C-alpha positions, 0 to 999 in steps of 0.5 A: 065886537064893539058897541053892543048895548041893552037898552037902560029899562032893560038892564039888570034883568039877564038881557045881556047875559043871555045875548052873550051866552047865545053868541058864545054857544053860536061860535064854538072854538072861536076867539071873541074880542070886545072893546070897551071901556065901560063894562069891563066888569060885565065881561069879567063876570062872564069869564072874559079876560082883559087883553092889550089895548087896541087901535081903531081907524075908519077909512072914509065915512063909517059903515059907508061902503056901497059894495057891501049890499 
C-alpha cells in the first residue's frame, strides 16, 4: 500500500488508526506491506515491523491502464 493520508485538519483524532484497524480486520491471514518514509513511527505503534527497502517502477503513465475499466 502506498500513499495513505489523513487530511491535516483530521490528524491526531484516531482516523488513520481506525482505518488501519478496519483494514487489518478485513484481511485476516494476509501480509500487509506499506512503503513509507515519513510515518514509520505511526506504523510501528500499530505493530508493523521495518522491512528491507523495496524497488519501484512505473510502466508508462502512472495509473493509465485502458484495459482496467
